[in-house]
N, C-alpha and C positions, 0 to 999 in steps of 0.2 A: 504494500500500500504506500502511496506517495501523496503528500499534501498538495502536490501539483495537480492532483485530480485523477488518479488511476490506480487500479489493481493490476499488477503485472505478474505473469507466470513466465519464468525464464530458466534457462540453463546456460552454462558457460558458452559464450560465443553467439548466443541467439535469444531474442525474445520469442517465446512460443505464442503468447497472446497477451493483449492489453485490453482492459475494460475501463472505459472512462466513467468516473463517478465522483461525486463530491466527497472529499476526505477532510475532516475537520481536525486540526491539531488538538491533542489532549483528549479526544474522544476514544473510547475503547470500541474495537470492532471484533467480531467473531468471524474467522475464516475457517472453512473446512475444505480440504483438498482430498479428492478421491482419485486413486490411480488404479485402473483396471487394464493391465498390460500397457500398451502405448496410449490409451485414452485417459486424459486428465481432465477432471472437472473441479471447478472452484465454486464454492457457495459462500455468499456474504450474509452475515447477520442472520443465520439460521433459515435462510430462504430455501424453498423447496425446489426451485429451478436454478441450475448453475448459471453464474454470470460468465463463466468461461467453460467451454466444452471443446477441447482441442485434442489433436493426436500428434504425438512426437515419438517416433520410433528410432531415434538416434542411438539409444542404448538398450540392450536386451535386459539389463538389470542395473541397479544403482544403490545409492545410499540416501538416507533422509537427512535434510538439513534445513535450518532456518537462518536467514541472513538479514542483517541490517547494514545498509550502505550509506555512508555520508550522513548519518543521523543517529538518533537514539530510538530504542524500542524496548518493550517488555514483552516477553513471550511466556505465557503461563498456561497451565492446564493442558499440556500437549499429551495426546494419546495416539498410539500407533497400533492399529489392529489389522 
């Protein structure tokens, strides 16, 4: 999430998808990312419909990570199932 007004799903070297939305500094947001093979879905604030529904088959497997770039962030209540 970026206060410039978007949610971005990315991997090294490439933005997979960008969703424009209002992002208010200091407000807490809930993001859920679901990966089913190469299909990646991102849900915002417990919405039932993904804001991002993309396919990225660059890697057959990978690792989980959370990133903050050029800013600050708090990442809480993370669960991987």
